[in-house]
C-alpha positions as CSV (number, residue, x, y, z in Angstrom):
1,M,0.0,0.0,0.0
2,W,2.8,2.5,0.8
3,K,4.5,1.6,-2.4
4,V,1.4,2.5,-4.4
5,C,1.0,5.8,-2.6
6,G,4.7,6.5,-3.0
7,C,4.5,5.8,-6.8
8,V,1.4,8.1,-7.1
9,F,3.2,10.8,-5.2
10,V,6.3,10.6,-7.4
11,L,4.2,10.6,-10.5
12,M,2.2,13.6,-9.4
13,F,5.4,15.5,-8.5
14,A,6.9,14.6,-11.9
15,V,3.8,15.8,-13.8
16,S,3.5,19.0,-11.8
17,S,7.2,19.9,-12.5
18,L,6.5,19.5,-16.2
19,F,4.0,22.3,-16.0
20,A,6.1,24.6,-13.8
21,K,6.5,28.1,-15.3
22,D,9.9,29.5,-16.2
23,E,11.4,31.3,-13.3
24,V,11.0,35.1,-13.6
25,F,14.4,36.7,-14.1
26,Q,13.3,40.3,-14.0
27,T,10.2,42.5,-14.5
28,A,10.0,46.0,-16.0
29,T,7.1,48.4,-16.2
30,W,6.7,51.0,-18.9
31,P,6.7,53.9,-18.5
32,D,8.9,53.9,-15.4
33,S,7.2,57.1,-14.1
34,G,3.5,58.1,-14.1
35,S,0.7,55.7,-14.7
36,P,2.0,52.2,-15.9
37,V,0.8,51.0,-19.3
38,V,2.7,47.7,-19.8
39,R,4.3,45.2,-17.3
40,F,6.9,42.9,-18.9
41,S,8.2,39.7,-17.2
42,F,11.3,38.0,-18.5
43,S,12.5,34.4,-17.8
44,K,16.2,33.7,-17.3
45,F,18.1,34.2,-20.6
46,K,19.0,30.9,-22.2
47,T,22.0,30.6,-24.5
48,T,21.0,29.2,-28.0
49,G,24.4,29.5,-29.7
50,T,27.7,31.4,-29.9
51,S,29.8,33.0,-32.6
52,G,33.1,34.2,-31.4
53,R,32.5,36.6,-28.4
54,E,28.8,37.0,-29.4
55,H,26.1,34.9,-27.6
56,A,22.6,34.3,-28.9
57,Y,20.0,34.3,-26.1
58,V,16.3,33.7,-25.8
59,T,13.9,34.6,-23.0
60,E,10.3,33.7,-22.5
61,T,8.5,37.0,-22.1
62,T,5.0,38.1,-21.0
63,A,3.6,41.6,-21.5
64,E,0.5,42.6,-19.6
65,N,-1.6,45.7,-20.5
66,V,-2.1,47.3,-17.1
67,S,-3.8,50.4,-18.4
68,D,-7.5,50.9,-19.2
69,K,-6.8,51.5,-22.9
70,K,-6.1,49.1,-25.8
71,I,-2.5,49.0,-27.1
72,S,-3.1,49.2,-30.8
73,N,0.6,49.1,-31.9
74,A,3.7,49.7,-29.9
75,G,7.4,49.0,-30.2
76,F,10.0,48.6,-27.4
77,S,13.8,48.3,-27.3
78,L,15.1,45.8,-24.7
79,Y,18.6,46.6,-23.5
80,V,20.7,44.1,-21.6
81,F,23.6,44.9,-19.3
82,D,26.5,42.9,-17.7
83,K,27.4,43.0,-14.0
84,G,29.4,46.2,-14.6
85,K,26.2,47.9,-15.9
86,V,27.7,48.0,-19.4
87,R,25.2,47.6,-22.2
88,I,26.1,44.4,-24.0
89,G,23.1,43.8,-26.3
90,E,19.6,44.7,-27.4
91,G,16.4,43.2,-28.7
92,Y,13.1,44.4,-30.0
93,I,9.5,43.9,-28.7
94,S,6.4,44.6,-30.8
95,L,2.9,44.6,-29.3
96,S,-0.3,45.0,-31.2
97,N,-4.0,44.8,-30.3
98,V,-3.5,44.1,-26.6
99,A,-6.8,44.8,-24.7
100,P,-6.8,46.3,-21.2
101,G,-5.9,43.6,-18.7
102,E,-4.8,41.2,-21.4
103,T,-1.5,39.3,-21.2
104,V,0.5,38.1,-24.2
105,K,3.4,35.6,-24.1
106,F,6.2,35.4,-26.6
107,E,10.0,34.8,-27.0
108,V,12.5,37.5,-27.3
109,R,15.8,36.7,-29.1
110,L,18.9,38.8,-29.0
111,M,22.7,38.8,-29.4
112,A,24.9,40.0,-26.6
113,S,28.7,40.2,-26.1
114,G,28.5,38.8,-22.5
115,T,26.1,37.4,-20.0
116,P,23.0,39.5,-19.3
117,V,22.6,40.4,-15.6
118,S,20.0,43.2,-15.8
119,L,17.8,44.9,-18.4
120,T,15.7,47.9,-19.3
121,V,12.8,48.5,-21.6
122,T,12.4,51.7,-23.6
123,S,9.5,52.5,-25.9
124,T,10.3,53.3,-29.5
125,T,6.8,54.5,-30.2
126,P,5.5,56.1,-27.0
127,E,2.8,58.1,-28.7
128,S,1.0,55.0,-29.9
129,V,0.5,53.7,-26.4
130,A,0.3,56.7,-24.0
131,R,-1.3,59.5,-26.0
132,S,-5.0,60.0,-25.8
133,F,-7.2,62.9,-26.9
134,S,-10.3,64.6,-25.5
135,V,-13.0,64.7,-28.1
136,T,-16.5,66.2,-27.8
137,V,-19.1,63.9,-29.3
138,N,-22.5,65.2,-30.2
139,S,-25.5,63.8,-32.0
140,V,-28.6,65.1,-33.8
141,P,-30.9,64.8,-31.9
142,Q,-28.9,65.3,-28.7
143,G,-29.5,62.9,-25.8
144,A,-28.4,59.7,-27.6
145,D,-26.7,56.8,-25.7
146,L,-23.1,56.7,-26.7
147,K,-20.8,53.7,-26.8
148,V,-17.2,53.8,-27.9
149,D,-15.7,50.4,-28.9
150,G,-18.6,48.7,-27.2
151,K,-18.2,50.5,-23.9
152,S,-21.0,52.8,-22.6
153,M,-19.8,56.4,-22.3
154,G,-23.1,58.2,-21.4
155,I,-25.5,60.6,-23.1
156,T,-24.5,63.0,-25.9
157,P,-23.1,65.6,-25.9
158,K,-20.2,64.0,-24.2
159,I,-16.5,64.6,-23.8
160,I,-14.6,61.3,-24.2
161,E,-10.9,60.3,-24.1
162,V,-9.8,58.2,-27.0
163,G,-6.3,56.8,-27.9
164,I,-4.5,56.7,-31.2
165,G,-6.1,54.1,-33.5
166,K,-9.4,53.1,-35.0
167,H,-12.6,53.2,-32.9
168,V,-16.3,52.7,-33.4
169,L,-18.9,55.2,-32.1
170,E,-22.4,53.8,-31.6
171,F,-25.4,56.0,-31.1
172,S,-28.9,54.9,-30.0
173,K,-32.0,56.7,-28.9
174,E,-35.6,55.5,-28.5
175,G,-37.7,56.3,-31.6
176,F,-34.6,56.9,-33.8
177,T,-32.5,54.5,-36.0
178,S,-29.3,53.4,-34.2
179,G,-26.0,54.1,-36.0
180,K,-22.3,53.1,-35.9
181,F,-19.6,55.4,-37.1
182,P,-15.8,54.9,-37.5
183,L,-13.4,57.3,-35.8
184,E,-9.7,57.1,-36.4
185,M,-7.2,59.1,-34.3
186,T,-3.7,59.5,-35.8
């Protein structure tokens, strides 16, 4: 009886270790001041090859949209540093169509002239993520229910905040035909 229980315990331990997540090496939040928009988590860098003094690395990466706005399209540079805080390599991260609260997982590959010990993330397109605009939306007749990208915003006329990208405005009022209209902010 103990042998059976011991075998089951070992089997369960082996199966659970197969599904263990990669250990988090470091996290970074962008931007590093003000309201956060994206939180990145990086696993330990794994060497995939070498060529002279250059090393090829891969890291399992997750990016979580921690803002309340969709990330339509954004680019980020990933800089890696050695223990002397000397920049030894860089990679690139591209995010598109990441909804608020959504997490995406991907690999980042980069070349470095040493062993990465720390990292930083810098946006190469900050305006595509952080910039939003105040827009006054009105309707004829006034008093219509307004939705932006499916989210209720209130009654027109209404001042709303929209980010760069394509949006859909929806209007409805009892006794009138409902309508959908495209809005693109560039």
